C-alpha positions, 0 to 999 in steps of 0.5 A, spaced: 900 960 871 903 962 864 910 961 866 908 954 868 905 953 861 911 956 857 915 951 861 912 946 860 911 948 852 918 948 851 919 941 854 915 938 850 918 941 844 924 939 846 924 932 850 917 929 847 915 932 840 916 928 833 923 927 832 926 930 824 923 926 819 929 923 815 924 919 810 917 922 810 911 917 809 909 917 801 902 918 800 898 912 797 898 911 790 893 908 786 898 904 783 900 901 790 900 894 792 903 889 797 909 884 797 907 878 801 914 878 805 917 870 805 915 870 798 920 876 796 926 872 798 931 878 801 926 884 800 926 890 803 929 898 801 935 902 800 936 909 802 940 915 804 940 918 811 940 926 812 941 925 819 947 921 823 942 917 827 936 913 825 931 911 831 924 909 827 922 906 821 915 905 819 912 900 814 905 899 812 904 891 813 896 887 811 895 881 813 894 877 807 893 869 808 890 866 815 892 859 813 899 858 817 899 857 825 898 863 829 903 863 835 909 862 829 907 867 824 905 874 827 912 876 827 915 881 822 923 882 823 927 889 820 934 889 820 938 895 819 944 894 815 951 898 811 950 899 804 945 899 799 944 891 797 942 887 804 950 885 804 953 889 809 953 887 816 946 888 820 947 895 825 941 893 829 935 889 828 927 890 830 922 884 831 915 886 832 908 882 833 904 884 828 898 881 829 898 885 835 898 892 832 892 890 826 888 884 829 887 878 826 882 879 821 885 878 814 886 884 810 886 888 817 892 892 815 896 899 819 903 902 820 909 897 824 913 901 827 920 897 828 924 902 833 932 902 835 933 907 839 939 911 837 943 908 831 949 911 828 949 913 821 953 917 815 949 922 812 949 921 805 951 915 805 947 909 802 943 904 807 938 898 806 933 895 811 931 888 810 924 885 811 924 877 814 918 874 816 917 866 817 911 865 813 908 869 807 901 871 812 904 878 812 905 883 806 908 890 806 906 896 801 910 899 794 910 903 790 912 902 782 912 911 781 920 911 784 917 917 789 923 917 793 929 918 789 935 916 795 934 909 794 929 903 791 926 897 793 930 890 793 927 884 792 929 877 790 936 880 793 937 886 787 934 893 786 927 894 783 928 900 779 922 905 779 919 902 786 919 903 793 916 901 798 912 905 802 915 906 808 918 912 812 925 913 816 925 918 824 931 920 827 930 919 836 927 922 840 931 926 844 930 924 852 929 929 857 935 932 860 935 933 868 935 941 866 929 940 863 926 937 869 928 942 874 926 948 868 919 944 868 918 944 876 921 951 877 916 954 871 910 950 874 912 953 881 913 961 879 905 960 876 902 956 882 905 962 886 903 967 881 895 965 882 895 964 889 898 972 889 891 973 884 886 969 888 888 973 895 886 970 901 881 965 903 875 966 908 
């Protein structure tokens, strides 16, 4: 049985474990605040990746206003751009039903996961992402302490020095290969045979 457990652990660590984090999620500091997204035109963040692809970007969103039709304003869109000013070409886009993640209650908040699959990027070059909304219902957290040295917040179309969004970026998690599934099956089979041998014949 140990062989099967070892095979399962190996497969889990290589295929289903968390991908390498390009930008870690920061601690929420006392000087953080929320910005209503649609009120800050061309709102986003620049960053510098340290890996060759991007799979997921997380933001912390809060429901700040219930004065809009719920069926029209529950979506947030995140566009990934080349370059550091939101003016470069869009490399990928992800739209999320935020209400489904954090609920309808005024003041409810939580992490929103924007997934892209795997977007190729060049390590060391600057990229940016823009957050778009149909109304001012949702806001996202940002911090006024320049915690991230590889970029800066962008609001009203320009950089906001010494400020960053509360965000995190991770590389894609690799899919399990056919060889990994075979390894898992063989390991479990060997473990089962060993367990049967140690249990002895049944009466």
